N, C-alpha and C positions, 0 to 999 in steps of 0.2 A: 484535304486533312482530312486523316482519318477519322474514322466513328470507333473506331474500336480503343481499349485503354489498354497500356502498353502493361506489367506486371505490377511494374513498380506504382504505377499510376491506380493501380484497382489497390494495394498493399496501405498506400496515403492514403485512400478511401474509406480503405476497412479500420485505418488507426484514427482520423477523422470522426467515424459514427461510434468507435468506442468510446471515445474520449466525452463527447456529445451525450453518449448514454451516461457516460460514468459522473458530468456531470449534472444531469436531471437528477441522477440518485442523490446527488450530496444536496442537491439545491431541496428536493422533499425531504431528505433525514435532516436537512436544519428548521424547513417550514416546520416540523414535525416538533424539534426539540424548542421550537419558539413559541407553539404552543400547546405545549407539557409544562413550558415553566415557565409561560409567562404572569402566573404571581409570585414567582418563584425570588430569591434576595439575589443580585449580583455575587453575595460573599459568596452561597452556598452552590452558584452555577459555579461558579470559579472555584469550588474546593470538589465539587466532581468532579471538574476536567483534571486537575491535577491525581487525581485519584489516578484516572484513565492515564494519563503518561506514564503514573508509576508500574504501574501495572505493563504496556507499552513498553517501558525501558527495559521489566524485567527479561519480559520475550525478545524483544530484538539481544540483550546481551545472550542469552541462552539458546539463542539462533544463530550469535556471532560463533560462542564456545563449539557448538555444532558442526558448524563447517568448519573452524579451525581444526577437529581433532579428526573431521575427514580428510580432509588434506594433507595433515599430515600422517593420514595412515594411510593413506594411498601413498604418497611418499617413499616411506619406509615398506611396505610395497616391493615398489619400483626398486627401492638404492636398498638390499639388505644386508651390501659389504661394507655400511656406514656408520 
C-alpha cells in the first residue's frame, strides 16, 4: 500500500483540521462566556443573545438582498432585450 496521499485525502484531512480548529475556538469562546457571565441571571444572558440574533438576522437579510440584486443585475446585463 502506498504511503502517498491522494489530493482528495489531503483535502479531507485539511477540512478536518479546519473543523477541529473551529471547534477549539468555539470551546474557548463558550468558556469565556461562561466565565464572564457566571454571576449573571439567565434572563440577562438570554436578552443579550436575542439582541445578537436580531442583528444577525438583519445582516442576513441585507446580504440576501445584495446577492439577489447582484444576480438580477448580471442577468439583465446578459439579457438586454428582455
